C-alpha positions as CSV (number, residue, x, y, z in Angstrom):
1,M,-24.5,-25.8,-57.8
2,L,-27.2,-28.4,-57.9
3,E,-26.9,-27.4,-62.2
4,G,-23.9,-28.0,-62.7
5,G,-23.8,-31.8,-60.6
6,G,-21.3,-30.1,-58.3
7,Q,-20.9,-30.8,-54.7
8,L,-19.6,-28.5,-52.0
9,S,-17.5,-29.6,-49.7
10,I,-16.1,-27.9,-47.1
11,V,-13.4,-29.2,-44.5
12,L,-13.4,-28.1,-41.0
13,I,-10.0,-28.5,-38.7
14,G,-10.6,-28.1,-34.9
15,R,-9.6,-29.7,-32.0
16,P,-11.4,-32.9,-30.9
17,K,-13.9,-31.0,-28.9
18,L,-14.9,-29.7,-32.3
19,K,-16.6,-33.9,-33.4
20,N,-18.5,-32.9,-29.3
21,D,-20.8,-30.1,-30.7
22,L,-21.3,-32.4,-33.7
23,R,-23.4,-34.5,-32.2
24,R,-25.1,-31.9,-30.2
25,P,-29.2,-31.1,-31.8
26,K,-28.1,-28.1,-32.6
27,M,-25.6,-28.9,-35.2
28,E,-27.8,-31.7,-35.4
29,E,-27.8,-30.5,-39.7
30,V,-24.0,-30.3,-40.0
31,G,-23.2,-33.1,-38.5
32,D,-25.4,-35.8,-40.1
33,R,-23.3,-35.4,-43.2
34,T,-20.4,-34.2,-41.5
35,T,-17.5,-37.2,-42.0
36,V,-14.9,-36.8,-38.9
37,F,-11.6,-37.7,-39.6
38,E,-8.9,-37.6,-36.1
39,F,-5.8,-37.3,-37.0
40,G,-3.2,-38.9,-33.7
41,G,-0.5,-36.3,-34.2
42,L,3.2,-36.4,-34.8
43,R,3.9,-39.1,-32.1
44,D,7.1,-38.7,-32.3
45,R,7.6,-37.8,-36.1
46,Q,8.0,-34.1,-34.8
47,R,11.3,-33.1,-36.4
48,D,10.5,-34.8,-39.4
49,Y,8.2,-32.7,-40.1
50,I,9.9,-29.7,-39.1
51,D,12.3,-30.9,-41.3
52,W,9.1,-31.2,-44.0
53,V,7.7,-27.9,-43.4
54,M,11.4,-25.9,-44.0
55,K,12.1,-28.0,-47.2
56,A,8.6,-27.4,-48.4
57,S,8.7,-23.1,-47.2
58,L,11.9,-22.4,-48.5
59,Q,12.7,-21.1,-51.9
60,E,14.9,-22.5,-54.5
61,G,18.9,-22.5,-53.4
62,V,18.2,-21.6,-49.8
63,E,19.7,-25.0,-47.3
64,Q,17.6,-25.2,-43.6
65,A,21.1,-24.5,-42.5
66,D,20.5,-20.9,-43.9
67,V,17.8,-20.0,-41.8
68,L,17.9,-22.9,-39.0
69,T,20.5,-24.3,-36.8
70,D,20.5,-28.3,-35.9
71,A,19.7,-27.2,-32.1
72,A,17.0,-24.8,-33.0
73,A,15.3,-27.8,-35.4
74,T,15.5,-29.9,-32.1
75,L,13.8,-27.9,-29.7
76,L,11.3,-26.6,-31.8
77,A,10.6,-30.4,-32.4
78,A,11.0,-30.5,-28.1
79,K,8.5,-28.0,-27.9
80,L,6.1,-30.0,-29.9
81,K,5.3,-32.4,-27.4
82,T,4.3,-30.1,-25.1
83,R,0.9,-29.8,-25.0
84,C,-0.8,-27.3,-22.8
85,R,-3.9,-28.0,-21.0
86,S,-5.0,-24.8,-20.0
87,A,-6.1,-21.6,-21.5
88,S,-4.4,-19.4,-18.1
89,T,-1.3,-21.2,-18.6
90,S,0.8,-21.0,-21.8
91,C,2.8,-24.4,-21.8
92,G,4.0,-24.2,-18.3
93,R,4.3,-20.4,-18.0
94,S,2.0,-17.5,-16.6
95,R,0.0,-16.4,-19.7
96,P,0.6,-12.0,-18.9
97,P,-2.8,-9.9,-17.4
98,M,-5.1,-9.0,-19.6
99,K,-5.9,-6.0,-20.8
100,S,-8.9,-5.7,-18.5
101,E,-7.8,-6.5,-15.8
102,P,-5.2,-4.4,-12.6
103,S,-2.0,-4.1,-13.5
104,R,0.5,-5.6,-10.3
105,S,3.0,-2.9,-10.6
106,M,4.7,-0.3,-8.9
107,S,5.9,3.2,-9.3
108,I,8.3,4.5,-6.8
């Protein structure tokens, strides 16, 4: 790569914690050569985002209304506003038991 005069760029996308991890001494080599860009999120543009994704994803001649109702797109936009804060919950719902956890169901 050096012989060709090229430059290697790697894009790492992660949670805000990634920025903090890159500042730690163990990550100093990578962190010193890293430029961090913060994405402010969708804010109140969730519906616009869904419409853009659908338009970019659908084959030519297929309309968004053919695969997703307006009500469904609105519901998805509302769900994009919900932020999960804990690994033990999924947007307000209890997580299912893991395989290593004992089952709480009973047989009669």
